[in-house]
Phi, psi and omega in degrees: 000319181296321179295322179293318179296319177298317179295316179299312181291327175297317178297319179298312181293324176302314181295317179295319178294323177296319177298317178296321180296328177285345178070232187261018178282081187295342178292337182261349182267125178274155177296150185230140175234141179300136180292140180260344185242017182278341183077183180292149181290134178298144183306322183290350179254359184299314180298319178297318179296320177296320178297317178298315180299316179298319178295322177296320179296318178297315179297319178298320178295318178298318179295323177298314178298318178299316180299318179295320178296314179298320177300318178295320178296317178296320178297320178295320179295327180292340179279347179283122181293146176288153182281119178266315184246111186277000180268006176234156182286149177235131181240146178239121179283107181264358182258338183186000000 
């Protein structure tokens, strides 16, 4: 039973690590649900699981920063007036 549990948890961690390796390519990441029948994680995999969890937290923080940056960019774009009269030049101050 212990060998089977070790194998199940190794597969789970392998899949999570593969998702992390793909980064933010959400088209390649499948939805994930916590296993209900895997049993407790074997002691020898606890450190690996913690490493995966820490990497997930770092990626989540990076995604949060990216989302905030994109939000600021979108807000800046919304301040650019739409072109009403197309016979005159329109300039966008990108420096300040």
